[in-house]
C-alpha positions in Angstrom: 93.5 61.4 118.6 93.4 58.4 120.9 90.6 57.8 123.3 91.4 58.5 127.0 89.9 56.0 129.4 91.3 56.7 132.8 90.8 59.9 134.9 94.4 59.9 136.0 95.4 60.1 132.3 93.1 63.1 131.9 94.5 64.8 134.9 98.1 64.2 133.7 97.3 65.5 130.2 95.5 68.5 131.6 98.4 69.3 133.8 100.8 69.1 130.9 98.6 71.3 128.8 98.4 73.9 131.6 102.2 73.9 132.0 102.7 74.3 128.2 100.2 77.2 128.2 102.1 79.0 131.0 105.4 78.5 129.1 103.9 79.8 125.9 102.3 82.7 127.7 105.7 83.7 129.2 107.4 83.4 125.8 104.8 85.7 124.2 105.2 88.3 127.0 109.0 88.3 126.5 108.6 88.6 122.8 106.1 91.4 123.1 108.4 93.3 125.5 111.4 93.0 123.2 109.3 94.1 120.3 107.8 97.1 122.1 111.3 98.2 123.3 112.7 98.0 119.8 110.0 100.4 118.6 110.7 103.1 121.1 112.0 106.3 119.4 115.2 106.3 121.3 116.0 102.7 120.3 115.0 103.3 116.7 117.4 106.2 116.5 120.2 104.1 118.1 119.6 101.2 115.7 119.6 103.5 112.7 122.8 105.3 113.8 124.6 102.1 114.7 124.2 100.4 111.3 127.4 100.5 109.3 128.1 102.9 106.5 125.7 101.3 104.0 122.9 103.4 105.5 124.6 106.8 105.2 121.5 108.0 103.2 119.2 107.0 106.1 121.5 108.7 108.6 121.6 111.9 106.5 117.9 111.8 106.0 117.3 111.4 109.7 119.6 114.2 110.6 118.1 116.5 107.9 114.6 115.7 109.1 115.5 116.5 112.7 117.1 119.8 111.7 114.1 120.6 109.6 111.6 119.9 112.4 113.6 121.8 115.0 114.2 124.7 112.7 110.5 124.9 111.8 109.6 124.8 115.5 112.0 127.6 116.3 110.7 129.7 113.5 107.1 129.2 114.7 107.9 130.1 118.3 109.9 133.2 117.1 107.0 134.3 115.0 104.5 133.8 117.9 106.7 135.8 120.2 106.4 138.8 117.9 102.6 138.9 118.2 99.9 136.7 119.7 96.5 135.7 118.7 94.7 132.8 116.9 95.6 134.0 113.5 99.2 134.3 114.5 99.2 130.7 115.6 97.8 129.5 112.3 100.3 131.6 110.4 103.1 130.3 112.7 102.1 126.7 112.0 102.3 127.5 108.3 105.7 129.0 108.7 106.8 125.9 110.7 105.7 123.5 107.9 107.4 125.6 105.3 110.6 126.0 107.1 110.7 122.3 108.1 110.2 121.3 104.5 112.8 123.7 103.2 115.4 122.7 105.7 114.8 118.9 105.4 114.7 118.9 101.6 117.5 121.4 101.0 120.2 120.7 103.6 122.7 122.9 101.9 120.7 125.9 103.0 120.9 124.6 106.6 124.7 124.3 106.4 125.0 127.7 104.8 122.9 129.4 107.5 124.7 127.5 110.2 128.1 128.7 108.8 126.9 132.3 108.7 125.7 132.2 112.3 129.0 130.8 113.4 130.8 133.6 111.5 128.7 136.2 113.3 129.7 134.8 116.7 133.3 134.5 115.7 133.5 138.2 114.7 132.2 139.3 118.2 
């Protein structure tokens, strides 16, 4: 690094460094905002579903997981409506985990149950 001898030179270099710092700071903020937006659940789902057919397994897995979680939640709430109490909430949580795992790991059961429910409504 060269030796700086004049105060004007120091002021000029300091001004340049401060400007470069502000530019870098703005770039980091823009990058951070883009990164944080890409990790929002809504944007993650959009990006997964917008990927071409090579990710059919990911889409199916995402859909099966969503069905499993919502099915487990519905099972828990249904069980808790029948009776209330702290033990019921614990048992309801266990049922929720079991139903969620069953529905997400075995999507054929989900499809079978959905078809049966549709048939019940079609008959009426």
